[in-house]
C-alpha positions as CSV (number, residue, x, y, z in Angstrom):
1,X,53.3,23.3,-22.8
2,X,56.0,25.0,-25.0
3,X,54.9,27.3,-27.7
4,X,56.2,25.0,-30.4
5,X,54.2,22.1,-29.1
6,X,51.1,24.2,-28.9
7,X,51.5,25.3,-32.5
8,X,52.2,21.7,-33.7
9,X,49.1,20.5,-31.8
10,X,46.9,23.2,-33.4
11,X,48.2,22.4,-36.9
12,X,47.5,18.7,-36.4
13,X,44.0,19.4,-35.2
14,X,43.4,21.9,-38.0
15,X,44.5,19.3,-40.6
16,X,42.0,16.8,-39.1
17,X,39.2,19.4,-39.2
18,X,40.0,20.3,-42.8
19,X,40.0,16.6,-43.9
20,X,36.7,16.0,-42.0
21,X,34.9,18.9,-43.7
22,X,36.2,17.9,-47.1
23,X,35.1,14.3,-46.6
24,X,31.7,14.9,-44.9
25,X,30.7,18.4,-46.1
26,X,29.9,19.6,-42.6
27,X,31.4,20.4,-39.2
28,X,32.1,17.7,-36.7
29,X,29.5,17.3,-33.9
30,X,30.6,17.2,-30.3
31,X,27.6,15.0,-29.4
32,X,28.5,12.4,-32.1
33,X,28.7,8.8,-31.0
34,X,31.9,8.4,-33.0
35,X,34.8,9.1,-30.5
36,X,37.0,10.7,-33.2
37,X,34.3,13.1,-34.5
38,X,33.2,14.0,-30.9
39,X,36.7,14.8,-29.9
40,X,37.2,17.0,-33.0
41,X,33.8,18.7,-32.4
42,X,34.8,19.6,-28.8
43,X,38.1,21.1,-30.1
44,X,36.1,23.2,-32.6
45,X,33.9,24.5,-29.7
46,X,37.0,25.3,-27.6
47,X,38.4,27.4,-30.5
48,X,35.0,29.1,-30.9
49,X,35.0,30.0,-27.2
50,X,38.5,31.5,-27.5
51,X,37.4,33.5,-30.5
52,X,34.3,34.8,-28.8
53,X,36.5,35.9,-25.8
54,X,39.0,37.5,-28.1
55,X,41.8,35.1,-27.1
56,X,42.3,33.3,-30.4
57,X,45.4,34.3,-32.2
58,X,44.7,36.1,-35.6
59,X,46.7,33.6,-37.6
60,X,44.8,30.7,-36.2
61,X,41.4,32.5,-36.6
62,X,42.2,33.2,-40.3
63,X,43.1,29.5,-40.9
64,X,39.8,28.3,-39.4
65,X,37.7,31.0,-41.1
66,X,39.1,30.0,-44.5
67,X,37.4,26.7,-44.1
68,X,34.0,28.5,-44.5
69,X,31.5,27.6,-41.8
70,X,33.9,25.6,-39.6
71,X,33.0,28.0,-36.8
72,X,29.4,29.2,-36.2
73,X,29.0,33.0,-36.9
74,X,29.6,35.3,-33.9
75,X,26.2,36.2,-32.5
76,X,25.3,39.5,-31.0
77,X,23.0,40.0,-28.1
78,X,20.2,41.1,-30.4
79,X,20.7,37.8,-32.5
80,X,20.3,35.8,-29.3
81,X,17.1,37.7,-28.4
82,X,15.7,37.1,-31.9
83,X,16.5,33.4,-31.6
84,X,14.8,33.3,-28.2
85,X,11.7,35.1,-29.5
86,X,11.5,32.7,-32.4
87,X,11.8,29.7,-30.2
88,X,9.1,30.9,-27.8
89,X,6.8,31.8,-30.7
90,X,7.2,28.4,-32.3
91,X,7.1,26.2,-29.2
92,X,4.9,28.4,-26.9
93,X,7.4,27.9,-24.1
94,X,10.9,28.8,-23.0
95,X,13.9,26.6,-23.9
96,X,14.7,23.8,-21.5
97,X,18.2,23.1,-20.2
98,X,17.5,19.3,-20.1
99,X,16.3,19.2,-23.8
100,X,17.6,16.6,-26.2
101,X,18.3,19.2,-28.9
102,X,21.7,20.8,-28.3
103,X,20.7,24.2,-29.8
104,X,17.8,24.4,-27.3
105,X,20.1,23.4,-24.4
106,X,22.5,26.1,-25.5
107,X,19.7,28.7,-25.7
108,X,18.4,27.7,-22.3
109,X,21.9,28.0,-20.7
110,X,22.3,31.4,-22.2
111,X,18.9,32.5,-21.0
112,X,19.7,31.3,-17.5
113,X,22.8,33.4,-17.4
114,X,20.8,36.5,-18.5
115,X,18.1,36.0,-15.8
116,X,20.7,35.5,-13.1
117,X,22.6,38.6,-14.2
118,X,19.4,40.6,-14.2
119,X,18.3,39.4,-10.8
120,X,21.7,40.4,-9.4
121,X,21.4,43.8,-11.1
122,X,24.4,43.0,-13.3
123,X,22.6,43.2,-16.7
124,X,22.7,46.5,-18.5
125,X,19.5,48.5,-18.9
126,X,19.6,48.1,-22.6
127,X,19.8,44.3,-22.5
128,X,17.2,44.2,-19.7
129,X,14.8,46.1,-22.0
130,X,15.3,43.5,-24.8
131,X,14.8,40.6,-22.4
132,X,11.8,41.9,-20.5
133,X,9.1,41.4,-23.2
134,X,10.1,37.7,-23.6
135,X,10.9,36.9,-20.0
136,X,9.3,39.4,-17.6
137,X,11.2,39.9,-14.3
138,X,8.0,39.1,-12.4
139,X,8.0,35.6,-13.9
140,X,11.4,34.6,-12.5
141,X,12.5,34.0,-8.9
142,X,14.3,37.0,-7.5
143,X,17.6,36.4,-5.7
144,X,17.2,37.7,-2.2
145,X,19.9,39.9,-0.8
146,X,21.9,38.7,2.2
147,X,20.7,41.5,4.3
148,X,17.1,40.4,3.8
149,X,17.9,36.8,4.9
150,X,19.7,38.1,8.0
151,X,16.8,40.4,8.9
152,X,14.4,37.4,8.7
153,X,16.8,35.4,10.9
154,X,17.0,38.2,13.5
155,X,13.2,38.5,13.6
156,X,12.8,34.7,14.0
157,X,15.4,34.6,16.8
158,X,13.7,37.5,18.5
159,X,10.3,35.8,18.4
160,X,11.3,32.2,19.2
161,X,14.6,32.5,21.0
162,X,16.3,29.9,18.9
163,X,17.4,29.1,15.3
164,X,15.0,27.7,12.7
165,X,14.6,23.9,12.4
166,X,14.8,22.1,9.1
167,X,12.4,19.5,10.5
168,X,9.5,22.0,10.6
169,X,7.8,22.8,7.3
170,X,7.2,26.4,8.1
171,X,10.8,27.0,9.1
172,X,12.5,24.8,6.5
173,X,13.4,27.5,4.0
174,X,15.2,29.7,6.5
175,X,16.8,26.7,8.2
176,X,18.2,25.4,4.9
177,X,19.7,28.8,4.0
178,X,21.3,28.9,7.4
179,X,22.7,25.4,7.0
180,X,24.4,26.4,3.8
181,X,25.9,29.5,5.4
182,X,27.2,27.4,8.3
183,X,28.8,25.0,5.8
184,X,30.6,27.9,4.1
185,X,31.7,29.3,7.5
186,X,33.1,25.9,8.5
187,X,35.2,25.4,5.3
188,X,36.5,29.0,5.5
189,X,34.9,30.2,2.3
190,X,32.5,32.7,3.9
191,X,33.5,36.4,3.3
192,X,34.3,38.5,6.3
193,X,31.3,40.8,5.5
194,X,28.9,37.8,5.8
195,X,30.6,36.6,9.0
196,X,30.2,40.0,10.5
197,X,26.5,40.2,9.6
198,X,25.6,36.6,10.7
199,X,27.8,36.8,13.8
200,X,25.6,39.6,15.1
201,X,22.7,37.1,15.4
202,X,23.1,35.0,18.6
203,X,23.7,31.4,17.7
204,X,23.7,31.8,13.9
205,X,27.2,30.5,13.5
206,X,27.2,28.2,16.6
207,X,27.1,24.5,15.8
208,X,28.1,21.3,17.5
209,X,31.3,21.3,15.6
210,X,32.5,24.8,16.8
211,X,30.6,24.8,20.1
212,X,32.6,25.0,23.4
213,X,33.3,21.3,24.2
214,X,33.6,22.0,28.0
215,X,30.2,23.8,27.9
216,X,28.7,20.9,26.0
217,X,30.0,18.3,28.4
218,X,28.6,20.3,31.4
219,X,25.2,20.5,29.6
220,X,25.3,16.7,28.9
221,X,26.1,16.0,32.6
222,X,23.3,18.3,33.8
223,X,20.8,16.8,31.3
224,X,21.5,13.2,32.5
225,X,21.3,14.2,36.1
226,X,18.0,15.9,35.5
227,X,16.3,13.2,33.5
228,X,18.0,10.1,34.9
229,X,19.0,8.5,31.6
230,X,21.1,9.0,28.5
231,X,19.6,11.3,25.9
232,X,18.1,9.7,22.8
233,X,19.7,10.3,19.4
234,X,16.8,9.0,17.3
235,X,13.0,9.6,17.3
236,X,10.2,8.0,15.5
237,X,8.8,11.2,14.1
238,X,11.6,13.7,13.4
239,X,9.2,16.1,11.7
240,X,7.3,16.9,14.9
241,X,10.0,17.3,17.5
242,X,9.4,19.6,20.4
243,X,12.2,22.0,21.5
244,X,13.1,19.7,24.4
245,X,13.3,16.7,22.0
246,X,15.4,18.7,19.6
247,X,17.8,19.6,22.4
248,X,17.9,16.0,23.6
249,X,18.9,14.8,20.1
250,X,21.6,17.5,19.8
251,X,23.2,16.5,23.1
252,X,23.0,12.8,22.2
253,X,24.7,13.3,18.9
254,X,27.5,15.3,20.5
255,X,28.0,12.6,23.2
256,X,28.1,9.9,20.6
257,X,30.6,11.7,18.3
258,X,33.0,12.6,21.2
259,X,32.9,9.2,22.8
260,X,34.4,7.5,19.8
261,X,38.0,6.4,19.8
262,X,40.4,8.8,18.2
263,X,42.2,7.9,15.0
264,X,44.9,10.5,15.5
265,X,48.5,9.6,16.0
266,X,48.7,12.2,18.7
267,X,45.8,13.4,20.8
268,X,45.8,16.2,23.4
269,X,45.2,15.0,26.9
270,X,42.0,17.1,27.3
271,X,40.4,15.1,24.4
272,X,41.0,11.8,26.2
273,X,39.8,13.3,29.5
274,X,36.6,14.6,27.9
275,X,35.9,11.2,26.2
276,X,36.4,9.4,29.6
277,X,33.9,11.8,31.2
278,X,31.3,10.9,28.5
279,X,32.0,7.2,28.9
280,X,31.4,7.7,32.6
281,X,28.0,9.0,31.8
282,X,27.2,6.0,29.7
283,X,28.3,3.8,32.5
284,X,26.4,5.6,35.2
285,X,23.1,6.2,33.5
286,X,20.8,3.8,31.6
287,X,19.5,4.3,28.1
288,X,15.9,5.5,27.7
289,X,14.7,2.0,27.1
290,X,16.5,0.6,30.2
291,X,15.3,3.6,32.2
292,X,11.7,2.8,31.3
293,X,12.3,-0.8,32.5
294,X,13.6,0.5,35.8
295,X,10.6,2.7,36.3
296,X,8.3,-0.2,35.4
297,X,10.0,-2.4,38.1
298,X,9.7,0.3,40.7
299,X,6.1,0.9,39.8
300,X,5.3,-2.8,40.0
301,X,7.1,-3.1,43.4
302,X,5.1,-0.2,44.9
303,X,1.8,-1.5,43.6
304,X,2.4,-5.1,44.9
305,X,3.5,-3.7,48.3
306,X,0.0,-2.1,48.8
307,X,-2.1,-4.8,47.1
308,X,-3.0,-8.4,48.0
309,X,-3.2,-9.5,44.4
310,X,-1.7,-8.8,40.9
311,X,-3.8,-5.9,39.3
312,X,-5.8,-6.9,36.3
313,X,-5.5,-5.1,33.0
314,X,-8.6,-3.1,33.7
315,X,-7.3,-2.1,37.2
316,X,-3.8,-1.1,36.2
317,X,-2.9,-1.9,32.6
318,X,0.8,-0.7,32.9
319,X,1.7,-2.8,35.9
320,X,-0.3,-5.8,34.6
321,X,1.4,-5.7,31.2
322,X,4.9,-5.4,32.7
323,X,4.3,-8.4,35.1
324,X,2.8,-10.5,32.3
325,X,5.9,-9.8,30.1
326,X,8.3,-10.6,33.0
327,X,6.5,-14.0,33.6
328,X,6.7,-14.8,29.9
329,X,10.5,-14.1,29.9
330,X,10.9,-16.2,33.0
331,X,9.0,-19.1,31.5
332,X,11.3,-18.9,28.4
333,X,14.4,-19.2,30.7
334,X,15.4,-15.5,30.4
335,X,15.0,-12.5,32.6
336,X,14.6,-8.8,31.9
337,X,18.0,-7.1,31.8
338,X,19.1,-5.5,35.0
339,X,22.3,-3.4,35.0
340,X,23.8,-2.2,38.2
341,X,23.1,1.6,38.0
342,X,23.0,1.6,41.8
343,X,24.4,5.2,42.0
344,X,21.4,6.4,40.0
345,X,18.8,4.3,41.8
346,X,20.1,5.3,45.2
347,X,19.4,8.9,44.4
348,X,15.9,8.0,43.2
349,X,14.8,5.6,45.9
350,X,16.5,4.2,49.0
351,X,14.8,0.8,48.7
352,X,16.5,-1.8,46.5
353,X,14.6,-3.0,43.5
354,X,13.6,-6.7,44.0
355,X,14.5,-9.1,41.3
356,X,11.8,-10.1,38.9
357,X,11.7,-13.7,40.1
358,X,11.4,-12.7,43.7
359,X,8.7,-10.3,43.1
360,X,6.7,-12.7,40.9
361,X,7.1,-15.6,43.3
362,X,5.2,-13.6,45.9
363,X,2.2,-13.1,43.6
364,X,2.3,-16.1,41.3
Protein backbone atom coordinates (compact mmCIF):
# COMPACT_ATOMS: atom_id res chain seq x y z
CA UNK A 1 0.00 0.00 0.00
CA UNK A 2 1.44 3.43 -0.94
CA UNK A 3 2.60 5.67 1.89
CA UNK A 4 -0.08 8.29 1.13
CA UNK A 5 -2.83 5.69 1.40
CA UNK A 6 -1.43 4.41 4.70
CA UNK A 7 -1.37 7.92 6.16
CA UNK A 8 -4.88 8.62 4.91
CA UNK A 9 -6.16 5.38 6.45
CA UNK A 10 -4.47 6.18 9.77
CA UNK A 11 -5.95 9.69 9.88
CA UNK A 12 -9.40 8.30 9.10
CA UNK A 13 -9.18 5.70 11.88
CA UNK A 14 -7.75 8.27 14.27
CA UNK A 15 -10.67 10.59 13.60
CA UNK A 16 -13.11 7.73 14.31
CA UNK A 17 -11.26 6.94 17.56
CA UNK A 18 -11.31 10.56 18.70
CA UNK A 19 -15.04 10.88 17.99
CA UNK A 20 -15.79 7.63 19.82
CA UNK A 21 -13.88 8.70 22.97
CA UNK A 22 -15.54 12.14 22.97
CA UNK A 23 -18.97 10.55 22.62
CA UNK A 24 -18.60 7.60 25.02
CA UNK A 25 -15.88 8.75 27.40
CA UNK A 26 -13.92 5.50 27.05
CA UNK A 27 -11.83 3.43 24.67
CA UNK A 28 -13.54 1.12 22.16
CA UNK A 29 -13.63 -2.55 23.15
CA UNK A 30 -12.42 -5.17 20.69
CA UNK A 31 -14.82 -7.72 22.23
CA UNK A 32 -17.87 -5.47 21.75
CA UNK A 33 -20.93 -6.94 20.06
CA UNK A 34 -21.18 -3.76 17.96
CA UNK A 35 -19.25 -4.39 14.75
CA UNK A 36 -18.08 -0.78 14.38
CA UNK A 37 -16.78 -0.53 17.94
CA UNK A 38 -15.14 -3.99 17.77
CA UNK A 39 -13.30 -3.08 14.54
CA UNK A 40 -12.11 0.20 16.06
CA UNK A 41 -11.03 -1.63 19.22
CA UNK A 42 -8.96 -4.09 17.21
CA UNK A 43 -7.29 -1.18 15.41
CA UNK A 44 -6.34 0.38 18.73
CA UNK A 45 -4.82 -2.93 19.86
CA UNK A 46 -2.77 -3.12 16.65
CA UNK A 47 -1.42 0.40 17.27
CA UNK A 48 -0.64 -0.59 20.84
CA UNK A 49 1.29 -3.64 19.61
CA UNK A 50 3.28 -1.48 17.21
CA UNK A 51 4.08 0.93 20.02
CA UNK A 52 5.26 -1.81 22.36
CA UNK A 53 7.51 -3.18 19.62
CA UNK A 54 8.89 0.30 18.89
CA UNK A 55 7.50 0.28 15.35
CA UNK A 56 4.90 3.06 15.67
CA UNK A 57 5.97 6.33 14.08
CA UNK A 58 6.53 9.19 16.52
CA UNK A 59 4.00 11.52 14.89
CA UNK A 60 1.30 8.81 15.07
CA UNK A 61 2.18 7.92 18.65
CA UNK A 62 1.92 11.58 19.70
CA UNK A 63 -1.51 11.96 18.09
CA UNK A 64 -2.90 8.92 19.92
CA UNK A 65 -1.28 9.79 23.27
CA UNK A 66 -2.83 13.27 23.08
CA UNK A 67 -6.23 11.56 23.42
CA UNK A 68 -5.35 10.63 27.00
CA UNK A 69 -5.89 6.94 27.81
CA UNK A 70 -6.64 5.80 24.25
CA UNK A 71 -3.74 3.36 24.64
CA UNK A 72 -3.10 1.38 27.81
CA UNK A 73 0.08 2.46 29.59
CA UNK A 74 3.21 0.55 28.63
CA UNK A 75 3.80 -2.17 31.25
CA UNK A 76 7.20 -3.28 32.48
CA UNK A 77 8.01 -6.86 33.41
CA UNK A 78 7.80 -5.90 37.08
CA UNK A 79 4.29 -4.46 36.46
CA UNK A 80 3.16 -7.76 34.95
CA UNK A 81 4.63 -9.70 37.87
CA UNK A 82 2.77 -7.41 40.29
CA UNK A 83 -0.45 -7.94 38.34
CA UNK A 84 0.08 -11.72 38.42
CA UNK A 85 0.81 -11.71 42.16
CA UNK A 86 -2.35 -9.68 42.84
CA UNK A 87 -4.46 -12.04 40.72
CA UNK A 88 -3.14 -15.17 42.47
CA UNK A 89 -3.65 -13.57 45.88
CA UNK A 90 -7.22 -12.53 45.11
CA UNK A 91 -8.36 -15.68 43.28
CA UNK A 92 -6.10 -18.33 44.88
CA UNK A 93 -5.27 -19.70 41.45
CA UNK A 94 -3.39 -18.84 38.29
CA UNK A 95 -5.12 -17.02 35.41
CA UNK A 96 -6.91 -19.20 32.85
CA UNK A 97 -6.45 -18.81 29.12
CA UNK A 98 -10.08 -19.78 28.52
CA UNK A 99 -11.51 -17.25 31.01
CA UNK A 100 -14.39 -14.95 30.04
CA UNK A 101 -12.61 -11.88 31.38
CA UNK A 102 -10.29 -10.46 28.70
CA UNK A 103 -7.72 -9.13 31.18
CA UNK A 104 -7.42 -12.59 32.76
CA UNK A 105 -6.98 -14.18 29.32
CA UNK A 106 -4.30 -11.63 28.49
CA UNK A 107 -2.48 -12.31 31.75
CA UNK A 108 -2.74 -16.09 31.19
CA UNK A 109 -1.29 -15.79 27.68
CA UNK A 110 1.59 -13.67 28.98
CA UNK A 111 2.28 -16.16 31.77
CA UNK A 112 2.27 -19.04 29.28
CA UNK A 113 4.94 -17.31 27.18
CA UNK A 114 7.10 -16.76 30.26
CA UNK A 115 6.85 -20.39 31.38
CA UNK A 116 7.72 -21.68 27.90
CA UNK A 117 10.69 -19.32 27.68
CA UNK A 118 11.91 -20.43 31.11
CA UNK A 119 11.56 -24.12 30.29
CA UNK A 120 13.57 -23.57 27.11
CA UNK A 121 16.24 -21.66 29.02
CA UNK A 122 15.47 -18.44 27.10
CA UNK A 123 14.24 -16.38 30.09
CA UNK A 124 16.83 -14.18 31.76
CA UNK A 125 17.98 -15.02 35.28
CA UNK A 126 16.54 -11.74 36.61
CA UNK A 127 13.07 -12.46 35.23
CA UNK A 128 13.21 -16.09 36.33
CA UNK A 129 13.86 -14.93 39.89
CA UNK A 130 10.77 -12.69 39.77
CA UNK A 131 8.59 -15.48 38.34
CA UNK A 132 9.80 -18.35 40.56
CA UNK A 133 7.95 -17.37 43.83
CA UNK A 134 4.63 -17.15 41.98
CA UNK A 135 5.04 -20.03 39.52
CA UNK A 136 7.77 -22.45 40.68
CA UNK A 137 9.59 -24.28 37.91
CA UNK A 138 8.78 -27.56 39.66
CA UNK A 139 5.05 -26.93 39.19
CA UNK A 140 5.21 -26.68 35.40
CA UNK A 141 5.92 -29.34 32.80
CA UNK A 142 9.48 -29.24 31.57
CA UNK A 143 10.05 -29.39 27.83
CA UNK A 144 12.27 -32.37 27.13
CA UNK A 145 15.27 -31.93 24.93
CA UNK A 146 15.37 -33.79 21.61
CA UNK A 147 18.42 -35.77 22.73
CA UNK A 148 16.45 -37.19 25.67
CA UNK A 149 13.63 -38.37 23.40
CA UNK A 150 16.09 -39.95 20.97
CA UNK A 151 17.89 -41.69 23.85
CA UNK A 152 14.57 -43.18 25.03
CA UNK A 153 13.79 -44.30 21.48
CA UNK A 154 17.20 -45.96 21.11
CA UNK A 155 16.75 -47.77 24.42
CA UNK A 156 13.27 -48.94 23.43
CA UNK A 157 14.49 -50.24 20.07
CA UNK A 158 17.43 -52.00 21.70
CA UNK A 159 15.08 -53.78 24.13
CA UNK A 160 12.14 -54.62 21.82
CA UNK A 161 13.66 -54.58 18.36
CA UNK A 162 10.90 -52.34 16.99
CA UNK A 163 9.36 -48.89 17.24
CA UNK A 164 6.80 -48.04 19.98
CA UNK A 165 3.10 -48.58 19.22
CA UNK A 166 0.45 -45.96 19.85
CA UNK A 167 -2.08 -48.76 20.51
CA UNK A 168 -0.30 -49.73 23.73
CA UNK A 169 -0.82 -47.55 26.78
CA UNK A 170 2.71 -47.88 28.15
CA UNK A 171 4.25 -46.98 24.77
CA UNK A 172 1.78 -44.30 23.66
CA UNK A 173 3.73 -41.22 24.78
CA UNK A 174 6.91 -42.15 22.93
CA UNK A 175 4.89 -43.38 19.92
CA UNK A 176 2.95 -40.10 19.61
CA UNK A 177 6.17 -38.12 19.77
CA UNK A 178 7.64 -40.28 17.01
CA UNK A 179 4.49 -39.87 14.87
CA UNK A 180 4.79 -36.08 15.10
CA UNK A 181 8.46 -36.24 14.13
CA UNK A 182 7.67 -38.48 11.15
CA UNK A 183 5.04 -36.00 9.99
CA UNK A 184 7.57 -33.14 10.06
CA UNK A 185 10.03 -35.39 8.21
CA UNK A 186 7.47 -36.16 5.48
CA UNK A 187 6.51 -32.53 4.88
CA UNK A 188 10.16 -31.46 4.80
CA UNK A 189 10.04 -29.20 7.86
CA UNK A 190 12.42 -31.28 10.01
CA UNK A 191 15.85 -29.65 10.49
CA UNK A 192 18.90 -31.55 9.28
CA UNK A 193 20.18 -31.90 12.86
CA UNK A 194 17.02 -33.78 13.88
CA UNK A 195 17.13 -35.94 10.73
CA UNK A 196 20.69 -36.91 11.59
CA UNK A 197 19.82 -37.83 15.19
CA UNK A 198 16.66 -39.81 14.35
CA UNK A 199 18.21 -41.39 11.26
CA UNK A 200 20.74 -43.10 13.53
CA UNK A 201 17.90 -45.13 15.13
CA UNK A 202 16.96 -48.06 12.83
CA UNK A 203 13.39 -47.66 11.55
CA UNK A 204 12.74 -44.31 13.25
CA UNK A 205 12.01 -42.50 9.99
CA UNK A 206 10.83 -45.56 8.02
CA UNK A 207 7.07 -45.53 7.31
CA UNK A 208 4.76 -47.15 4.76
CA UNK A 209 4.91 -43.96 2.73
CA UNK A 210 8.68 -43.87 2.34
CA UNK A 211 9.30 -47.62 2.57
CA UNK A 212 10.87 -49.43 -0.39
CA UNK A 213 7.79 -50.50 -2.46
CA UNK A 214 9.56 -53.50 -3.98
CA UNK A 215 10.54 -54.73 -0.52
CA UNK A 216 6.96 -54.24 0.71
CA UNK A 217 5.56 -56.16 -2.27
CA UNK A 218 7.94 -59.06 -1.62
CA UNK A 219 6.97 -59.04 2.06
CA UNK A 220 3.26 -59.10 1.13
CA UNK A 221 3.79 -62.03 -1.26
CA UNK A 222 5.73 -64.00 1.35
CA UNK A 223 3.10 -63.27 4.01
CA UNK A 224 0.24 -64.52 1.82
CA UNK A 225 2.18 -67.65 0.84
CA UNK A 226 2.98 -68.40 4.48
CA UNK A 227 -0.53 -67.86 5.88
CA UNK A 228 -2.68 -68.85 2.90
CA UNK A 229 -4.93 -65.75 2.92
CA UNK A 230 -4.93 -61.97 2.47
CA UNK A 231 -3.82 -60.07 5.61
CA UNK A 232 -6.50 -58.33 7.65
CA UNK A 233 -6.60 -54.52 7.86
CA UNK A 234 -9.04 -54.30 10.79
CA UNK A 235 -9.18 -55.99 14.17
CA UNK A 236 -11.83 -56.02 16.88
CA UNK A 237 -9.47 -54.87 19.65
CA UNK A 238 -6.75 -52.61 18.27
CA UNK A 239 -5.53 -51.81 21.78
CA UNK A 240 -4.20 -55.33 22.40
CA UNK A 241 -2.58 -56.30 19.10
CA UNK A 242 0.35 -58.68 19.11
CA UNK A 243 3.46 -57.92 17.07
CA UNK A 244 2.32 -60.35 14.36
CA UNK A 245 -1.13 -58.72 14.19
CA UNK A 246 0.43 -55.25 14.00
CA UNK A 247 2.60 -56.47 11.12
CA UNK A 248 -0.41 -58.02 9.39
CA UNK A 249 -2.36 -54.76 9.63
CA UNK A 250 0.58 -52.78 8.24
CA UNK A 251 0.92 -55.06 5.19
CA UNK A 252 -2.85 -55.06 4.61
CA UNK A 253 -3.00 -51.25 4.66
CA UNK A 254 -0.07 -51.02 2.24
CA UNK A 255 -1.69 -53.52 -0.16
CA UNK A 256 -5.03 -51.71 -0.03
CA UNK A 257 -3.48 -48.29 -0.70
CA UNK A 258 -1.30 -49.47 -3.60
CA UNK A 259 -4.06 -51.51 -5.23
CA UNK A 260 -6.21 -48.43 -5.86
CA UNK A 261 -6.56 -46.97 -9.32
CA UNK A 262 -4.22 -44.05 -9.96
CA UNK A 263 -5.69 -40.59 -10.56
CA UNK A 264 -2.52 -39.31 -12.22
CA UNK A 265 -2.54 -38.18 -15.83
CA UNK A 266 0.75 -40.01 -16.29
CA UNK A 267 1.84 -43.00 -14.25
CA UNK A 268 5.24 -44.76 -14.46
CA UNK A 269 4.99 -48.32 -15.74
CA UNK A 270 6.45 -49.77 -12.53
CA UNK A 271 3.45 -48.39 -10.59
CA UNK A 272 1.01 -50.23 -12.83
CA UNK A 273 3.08 -53.42 -12.64
CA UNK A 274 3.17 -53.25 -8.85
CA UNK A 275 -0.58 -52.68 -8.66
CA UNK A 276 -1.19 -55.68 -10.92
CA UNK A 277 1.02 -57.86 -8.69
CA UNK A 278 -1.08 -56.84 -5.68
CA UNK A 279 -4.33 -57.51 -7.56
CA UNK A 280 -2.94 -60.94 -8.44
CA UNK A 281 -2.55 -61.65 -4.73
CA UNK A 282 -6.19 -60.67 -4.12
CA UNK A 283 -7.22 -62.99 -6.93
CA UNK A 284 -5.05 -65.92 -5.85
CA UNK A 285 -5.65 -65.86 -2.09
CA UNK A 286 -8.92 -65.71 -0.13
CA UNK A 287 -9.73 -63.23 2.59
CA UNK A 288 -9.43 -64.31 6.22
CA UNK A 289 -13.18 -65.00 6.45
CA UNK A 290 -13.20 -67.04 3.24
CA UNK A 291 -10.05 -68.81 4.37
CA UNK A 292 -11.82 -69.88 7.58
CA UNK A 293 -14.67 -71.26 5.48
CA UNK A 294 -12.27 -73.28 3.33
CA UNK A 295 -10.61 -74.69 6.44
CA UNK A 296 -14.03 -75.57 7.87
CA UNK A 297 -15.00 -77.40 4.65
CA UNK A 298 -11.79 -79.38 4.69
CA UNK A 299 -12.20 -80.23 8.36
CA UNK A 300 -15.78 -81.42 7.82
CA UNK A 301 -14.72 -83.52 4.82
CA UNK A 302 -11.98 -85.27 6.78
CA UNK A 303 -14.25 -85.93 9.75
CA UNK A 304 -17.03 -87.38 7.58
CA UNK A 305 -14.59 -89.62 5.72
CA UNK A 306 -13.66 -91.34 8.99
CA UNK A 307 -17.07 -91.33 10.69
CA UNK A 308 -20.31 -93.15 10.01
CA UNK A 309 -22.47 -90.29 11.30
CA UNK A 310 -22.48 -86.51 11.63
CA UNK A 311 -20.70 -85.59 14.90
CA UNK A 312 -22.90 -84.07 17.58
CA UNK A 313 -22.14 -80.74 19.19
CA UNK A 314 -20.60 -82.51 22.18
CA UNK A 315 -18.41 -84.75 20.01
CA UNK A 316 -17.09 -82.05 17.65
CA UNK A 317 -18.72 -78.65 18.10
CA UNK A 318 -16.82 -76.97 15.23
CA UNK A 319 -17.72 -79.55 12.59
CA UNK A 320 -21.28 -79.89 13.88
CA UNK A 321 -21.79 -76.10 13.81
CA UNK A 322 -20.44 -75.69 10.29
CA UNK A 323 -22.59 -78.52 8.89
CA UNK A 324 -25.70 -77.19 10.66
CA UNK A 325 -25.08 -73.76 9.15
CA UNK A 326 -24.55 -75.25 5.68
CA UNK A 327 -27.87 -77.14 5.95
CA UNK A 328 -29.64 -73.95 7.00
CA UNK A 329 -28.30 -72.09 3.98
CA UNK A 330 -29.23 -74.94 1.64
CA UNK A 331 -32.77 -75.00 3.02
CA UNK A 332 -33.01 -71.25 2.36
CA UNK A 333 -32.02 -71.82 -1.27
CA UNK A 334 -28.48 -70.49 -0.95
CA UNK A 335 -25.06 -72.01 -0.52
CA UNK A 336 -21.88 -71.00 1.21
CA UNK A 337 -19.66 -69.01 -1.12
CA UNK A 338 -16.97 -71.02 -2.85
CA UNK A 339 -14.44 -69.15 -4.98
CA UNK A 340 -12.01 -71.03 -7.24
CA UNK A 341 -8.72 -70.59 -5.38
CA UNK A 342 -7.57 -73.90 -6.83
CA UNK A 343 -3.92 -72.84 -6.96
CA UNK A 344 -3.97 -72.25 -3.22
CA UNK A 345 -5.94 -75.39 -2.39
CA UNK A 346 -3.75 -77.59 -4.58
CA UNK A 347 -0.77 -76.58 -2.48
CA UNK A 348 -2.66 -77.34 0.71
CA UNK A 349 -4.30 -80.63 -0.21
CA UNK A 350 -4.33 -82.74 -3.35
CA UNK A 351 -7.97 -83.85 -2.81
CA UNK A 352 -10.73 -81.57 -4.16
CA UNK A 353 -13.15 -80.09 -1.67
CA UNK A 354 -16.59 -81.62 -2.21
CA UNK A 355 -19.49 -79.24 -2.63
CA UNK A 356 -21.65 -78.55 0.39
CA UNK A 357 -24.71 -80.29 -1.10
CA UNK A 358 -22.78 -83.44 -2.05
CA UNK A 359 -21.19 -83.72 1.37
CA UNK A 360 -24.46 -83.14 3.20
CA UNK A 361 -26.42 -85.52 0.97
CA UNK A 362 -24.16 -88.32 2.14
CA UNK A 363 -24.97 -87.71 5.81
CA UNK A 364 -28.44 -86.12 5.75
